C-alpha positions as CSV (number, residue, x, y, z in Angstrom):
1,M,-0.1,-0.2,0.1
2,T,1.0,3.6,-1.0
3,L,0.8,5.8,2.3
4,R,0.4,9.6,1.3
5,I,0.0,12.7,3.2
6,A,-3.6,13.9,2.8
7,G,-4.0,16.7,5.4
8,M,-1.1,18.6,7.9
9,G,-1.7,21.2,11.2
10,W,1.0,22.8,13.0
11,V,1.2,24.8,16.2
12,T,4.6,26.2,16.8
13,P,6.0,29.1,19.0
14,L,6.4,30.7,15.0
15,G,2.5,30.4,14.9
16,R,0.1,28.2,14.2
17,G,-1.1,27.1,10.6
18,I,0.8,25.1,7.6
19,Q,1.1,28.5,5.5
20,H,1.4,31.0,8.2
21,V,4.3,29.1,10.2
22,W,5.9,27.9,6.7
23,E,6.0,32.0,5.3
24,R,7.5,32.6,8.9
25,L,10.2,30.4,8.1
26,L,11.0,31.1,4.1
27,Q,11.7,34.4,5.6
28,G,14.2,33.5,8.2
29,E,12.6,34.1,11.6
30,E,13.1,32.3,14.6
31,A,11.1,32.3,17.6
32,A,11.7,34.8,20.5
33,E,13.3,33.5,23.9
34,Q,11.1,33.2,26.9
35,Q,12.3,32.4,30.8
36,L,11.0,29.7,32.4
37,A,11.4,29.2,36.0
38,R,9.9,26.4,38.5
39,A,9.2,29.3,41.2
40,K,10.4,32.9,42.2
41,H,13.9,33.4,42.7
42,E,14.9,29.9,41.0
43,A,17.3,29.3,38.6
44,T,15.3,30.2,34.9
45,Y,15.8,28.6,31.6
46,P,15.6,30.0,27.9
47,V,12.5,28.2,26.1
48,F,10.6,29.3,22.9
49,L,6.2,29.2,24.0
50,V,4.0,28.7,21.9
51,Q,1.8,31.8,22.4
52,Q,-2.0,31.5,23.7
53,D,-3.9,33.4,20.9
54,D,-3.1,30.7,18.4
55,L,-5.0,28.6,20.4
56,K,-8.2,31.2,20.5
57,R,-9.9,29.1,17.7
58,L,-10.3,26.1,19.7
59,P,-13.3,25.0,20.0
60,P,-15.5,25.3,23.2
61,H,-15.7,21.4,24.1
62,P,-16.1,20.8,27.7
63,R,-12.9,18.7,27.6
64,L,-10.8,21.2,26.3
65,R,-11.3,23.3,29.5
66,R,-9.7,21.1,32.1
67,A,-7.2,19.5,29.6
68,S,-3.2,19.7,29.8
69,A,-1.7,21.9,27.2
70,I,0.0,18.8,25.5
71,S,-3.8,18.2,24.9
72,R,-4.7,21.7,23.6
73,Y,-1.8,22.1,21.2
74,A,-2.7,18.5,20.2
75,A,-6.2,19.3,19.3
76,A,-5.5,22.4,17.7
77,A,-3.2,20.5,15.3
78,G,-5.6,17.9,14.7
79,L,-8.5,20.0,13.7
80,D,-6.0,22.0,11.4
81,A,-4.9,18.8,9.6
82,L,-8.4,17.6,9.6
83,E,-9.9,20.7,7.7
84,N,-6.6,20.8,5.5
85,T,-7.9,16.9,4.7
86,K,-11.8,17.8,3.9
87,S,-10.7,20.7,1.6
88,M,-8.7,18.1,-0.3
89,V,-11.3,14.9,-0.3
90,G,-14.9,16.6,0.9
91,S,-16.7,15.0,4.1
92,L,-14.8,12.2,6.1
93,D,-16.3,9.8,8.1
94,M,-14.6,9.7,11.6
95,N,-15.9,6.2,12.0
96,R,-13.1,4.8,10.0
97,F,-10.3,7.2,11.1
98,A,-7.6,5.8,13.7
99,L,-5.9,8.1,16.3
100,I,-1.7,7.4,17.0
101,F,-0.5,10.0,19.5
102,A,2.8,10.1,19.8
103,A,4.7,11.3,23.3
104,S,8.3,11.8,24.8
105,N,7.5,13.7,28.6
106,G,3.7,13.1,28.5
107,G,2.4,13.5,31.8
108,I,5.3,13.7,33.3
109,A,5.1,17.4,33.7
110,Y,1.7,16.7,35.5
111,T,3.1,14.1,37.6
112,T,5.2,16.2,39.1
113,R,2.7,19.2,39.1
114,F,0.1,16.9,41.0
115,Y,3.0,15.6,43.6
116,R,4.4,18.7,44.4
117,D,0.7,20.2,45.3
118,V,0.5,17.0,47.4
119,V,3.6,17.6,49.2
120,Q,3.4,21.2,50.1
121,S,-0.5,21.7,50.8
122,G,-1.8,17.9,51.7
123,A,-3.9,15.1,50.0
124,Q,-7.0,17.5,49.9
125,S,-5.3,20.2,47.8
126,A,-4.4,18.0,44.7
127,S,-6.9,19.0,41.9
128,P,-8.7,15.9,40.8
129,L,-8.9,17.5,37.2
130,L,-5.4,17.3,37.1
131,F,-4.9,13.7,38.1
132,P,-5.9,12.3,34.5
133,E,-3.2,14.2,32.7
134,T,-0.6,12.0,34.9
135,V,-1.4,9.6,32.7
136,F,0.5,9.7,28.9
137,N,-2.8,8.4,26.9
138,A,-5.2,11.2,28.4
139,P,-3.8,13.5,25.4
140,A,-5.4,10.6,23.2
141,S,-8.4,10.3,24.9
142,H,-9.2,14.2,24.4
143,L,-8.5,14.1,21.0
144,A,-10.5,11.5,20.1
145,A,-13.3,12.9,22.4
146,I,-13.3,15.7,20.2
147,L,-12.8,14.7,16.9
148,G,-15.4,12.1,17.5
149,I,-12.8,9.1,16.2
150,T,-14.5,6.2,17.5
151,G,-11.9,4.0,15.8
152,A,-8.7,2.3,17.1
153,S,-6.7,4.9,19.5
154,Y,-3.0,4.8,20.4
155,T,-0.3,6.3,22.2
156,I,3.2,5.4,21.5
157,V,6.1,7.2,23.7
158,G,9.5,7.6,22.9
159,D,12.0,10.7,22.3
160,G,12.1,13.3,19.2
161,A,11.9,10.2,16.5
162,V,8.7,9.0,18.5
163,G,6.4,10.8,15.2
164,A,8.6,8.7,12.8
165,I,8.0,5.6,14.8
166,A,4.0,6.4,14.9
167,L,4.0,7.2,11.4
168,K,5.1,3.4,10.4
169,M,2.8,2.1,13.1
170,A,0.0,3.8,11.3
171,E,1.1,2.5,7.9
172,N,0.7,-0.7,9.3
173,L,-2.6,0.0,10.3
174,L,-4.1,1.3,7.6
175,T,-3.6,-2.6,5.5
176,D,-6.9,-2.8,7.4
177,S,-9.6,-2.0,4.8
178,S,-11.8,-1.3,7.5
179,L,-10.1,2.4,7.7
180,D,-9.7,5.6,5.6
181,Y,-7.2,7.4,7.2
182,C,-5.3,7.6,10.4
183,L,-4.7,10.7,12.1
184,V,-0.7,11.0,13.7
185,V,-0.6,13.6,16.4
186,G,3.1,14.7,18.1
187,S,2.6,16.8,21.1
188,E,4.8,18.6,23.6
189,E,5.0,21.3,26.6
190,A,8.0,23.0,28.0
191,D,8.2,22.6,31.5
192,W,10.6,23.5,34.3
193,I,11.3,19.8,35.3
194,L,11.6,18.9,31.6
195,C,14.6,21.9,31.5
196,D,16.0,20.9,34.9
197,A,16.6,17.3,33.6
198,H,17.8,18.4,30.2
199,R,20.6,20.8,32.0
200,R,21.6,18.2,34.3
201,W,22.3,15.8,31.4
202,R,24.3,19.5,29.9
203,L,22.1,19.9,26.9
204,L,20.8,23.0,27.3
205,K,22.2,26.2,26.0
206,S,21.8,29.3,28.1
207,R,20.3,32.0,25.7
208,A,19.6,31.4,21.9
209,P,20.0,30.8,18.9
210,I,20.6,27.0,18.9
211,E,23.9,26.5,16.5
212,P,23.2,23.3,15.2
213,Y,26.8,21.2,14.0
214,C,29.0,23.5,16.1
215,D,32.1,21.0,16.9
216,P,31.7,21.0,20.1
217,P,28.1,21.0,20.3
218,K,27.0,24.0,22.1
219,G,23.4,22.6,23.3
220,T,20.0,22.9,22.5
221,I,16.6,24.9,23.6
222,L,13.2,23.8,24.8
223,S,10.2,24.1,23.0
224,E,6.8,23.5,22.8
225,G,3.5,22.6,20.5
226,A,2.4,20.1,18.1
227,G,2.2,18.8,14.3
228,A,-0.4,16.2,13.0
229,L,-0.9,14.0,9.7
230,V,-3.8,12.8,8.3
231,V,-2.0,9.7,6.2
232,G,-4.4,7.5,3.7
233,R,-4.5,6.1,0.4
234,E,-5.0,9.5,-0.7
235,G,-2.8,12.9,-0.8
236,K,-0.3,15.3,-3.2
237,I,2.7,13.7,-1.1
238,V,4.1,10.4,-1.1
239,L,5.4,8.5,1.7
240,D,8.1,6.3,-0.5
241,R,9.4,4.7,2.9
242,I,9.5,5.0,6.4
243,D,12.2,3.1,8.8
244,D,11.1,3.4,12.0
245,G,15.0,2.6,12.7
246,G,16.7,1.4,16.1
247,N,18.5,2.7,18.9
248,F,22.2,3.2,20.1
249,W,23.5,2.6,23.5
250,R,26.7,4.8,23.6
251,R,27.1,7.8,22.2
252,G,29.6,6.2,19.8
253,E,27.7,4.0,18.3
254,A,25.1,6.3,17.2
255,E,27.0,7.5,13.8
256,N,26.5,3.6,12.7
257,V,23.2,3.3,13.7
258,I,22.3,6.9,11.5
259,E,24.0,5.4,8.5
260,Q,21.6,2.4,8.6
261,V,18.7,3.9,8.6
262,L,20.0,6.4,5.7
263,S,20.7,3.2,3.9
264,H,17.7,2.5,3.7
265,L,16.2,5.3,3.0
266,E,18.5,7.0,0.2
267,E,18.2,7.1,-3.5
268,P,20.4,8.9,-6.4
269,S,18.5,11.7,-6.4
270,I,17.7,13.1,-2.9
271,D,17.2,16.8,-2.9
272,V,17.5,17.2,0.6
273,V,17.6,15.8,4.1
274,V,15.0,17.7,6.9
275,A,17.9,16.8,9.8
276,S,17.4,17.0,13.6
277,G,20.4,18.9,14.5
278,G,19.8,20.6,17.2
279,G,22.9,21.5,18.9
280,T,23.3,18.7,21.2
281,F,25.9,15.5,21.1
282,V,23.7,14.1,17.9
283,D,24.8,16.9,15.7
284,L,28.0,15.5,14.9
285,A,27.3,11.5,14.1
286,E,24.7,12.9,11.8
287,R,26.3,15.1,9.9
288,N,29.1,12.4,9.2
289,A,26.6,10.1,8.2
290,I,24.8,12.7,5.8
291,Q,28.5,13.5,4.3
292,R,29.2,10.2,3.5
293,L,25.8,8.9,2.2
294,L,24.2,11.9,0.6
295,P,27.0,14.5,0.2
296,G,25.4,15.9,-2.6
297,S,22.1,16.7,-0.6
298,D,21.0,20.4,0.4
299,V,20.1,19.9,4.6
300,Y,18.1,22.0,6.8
301,S,17.2,21.7,10.5
302,C,14.0,23.3,11.8
303,K,15.4,23.6,15.7
304,R,17.2,27.1,15.2
305,A,14.0,28.4,14.1
306,L,11.4,26.6,16.4
307,G,13.5,24.9,19.2
308,E,13.4,21.2,20.2
309,S,10.1,20.1,20.6
310,A,10.6,16.5,21.6
311,G,7.4,14.9,21.0
312,A,6.2,17.0,18.3
313,S,10.0,17.7,16.9
314,A,9.4,14.3,14.0
315,M,6.3,15.9,12.8
316,W,7.5,19.3,12.5
317,Q,10.3,18.0,10.0
318,V,7.5,15.9,8.0
319,V,5.8,19.2,8.0
320,I,8.4,20.9,6.3
321,A,9.7,18.2,4.1
322,A,6.1,18.0,2.6
323,Q,6.2,21.7,2.2
324,A,9.7,21.6,0.7
325,V,9.0,18.8,-2.0
326,S,5.1,20.3,-3.0
327,T,6.7,24.0,-3.3
328,G,10.0,23.4,-4.0
329,K,10.9,25.9,-1.4
330,L,13.3,25.9,1.7
331,P,14.0,27.9,4.4
332,P,17.7,29.8,4.5
333,L,20.0,27.1,5.1
334,L,22.2,26.9,7.7
335,R,25.5,28.6,8.1
336,A,27.6,27.5,5.3
337,D,30.6,27.4,7.4
338,K,28.6,25.3,10.0
339,M,27.9,22.8,7.0
340,K,31.3,22.1,5.9
341,G,30.4,22.1,2.0
342,W,26.5,22.1,2.1
343,S,24.9,24.1,-0.3
344,K,21.7,25.3,-2.0
345,T,21.7,23.7,-5.4
346,G,18.9,25.7,-6.4
347,D,16.8,23.2,-7.7
348,G,13.6,22.9,-6.5
349,P,13.6,19.5,-4.1
350,V,11.3,16.5,-5.2
351,K,12.3,14.0,-3.0
352,A,13.3,14.4,1.0
353,I,14.2,12.4,3.7
354,V,13.3,13.4,7.5
355,L,15.7,11.8,9.6
356,S,14.8,12.0,13.1
357,C,17.6,11.5,16.1
358,G,16.1,11.4,19.4
359,L,18.1,12.7,23.1
360,N,17.5,9.0,24.4
361,H,18.5,7.6,21.5
362,Q,16.3,6.4,19.2
363,V,16.7,6.9,15.6
364,A,14.2,6.8,12.7
365,G,13.1,8.3,9.3
366,L,11.5,8.3,6.1
367,R,11.3,9.3,2.7
368,L,8.8,11.7,1.0
369,S,8.0,12.8,-2.7
370,N,5.7,14.6,-4.8
């Protein structure tokens, strides 16, 4: 079965909506840094946050009044992806939809907040409305109810590569003739506990901008938002191949695993690689693997502009790759002196590889064409 992208949705620190965010990226815009802290007088962390005005068009559904930010971002991106699909194929039968939610940190932030309330003020102070959000599949439950999806619903937990793995699962699900489409959504929220953990792992940068492919790496900045894809048998963008990849156990093994994924995806005429370079230890392994296997391809990373969004990262990369192959345009490439020979060819890309390398040592990828 040939898997195609029928619709897309995007909620990012640069705004909401495919065309709006794409135009800002093409103009070279980058998200504005904000400061996030656990409490007053404690350490602050630079983050890229979604602007709440971008969520004003959400429906007045009772689920959304008590849902987590992760769920609201996912709902916004999912609704936009469905509207995008309807504009192409007409009416949709939600009984013939499956839903996959790709999560990375998910309910960890809400578990922490719930526990903190209990410790600080006693068990009776902890909100019973907050507790359901501590469960990783809470966003999938909210999404299914809001969108009216009555078919299968799944949650996959991983790192920044989890979106690509979710798309592989969608491909498998759609071999069932009772399903027309699968909505795949990845979502993330920036939270102080995640920043604190990344700082302890020496992965954070103290201030913007993110500088991918620096040697040595200088760190990343966490961000939030969501990306959504409706995939099925109809659509303008073809997902030629999805490789759910594998894991590396030591940093020194990363390059080999990345090369294995790229070798499964490479073709003679790959125009662009939408890479996961975000300022961390992954970058140099990724750079070396791409230079060896795809030395003539342009390479673009969105993380300087949008930040490291973990659960949403791969979905953002796929949206960018789909826009690139459909429009023949790319946002400004990374600085030539950082790319060590990579440069834009001037030709509109028609085939693209998405390479997703997560900070918890997962690697996956896929190939698109128009």
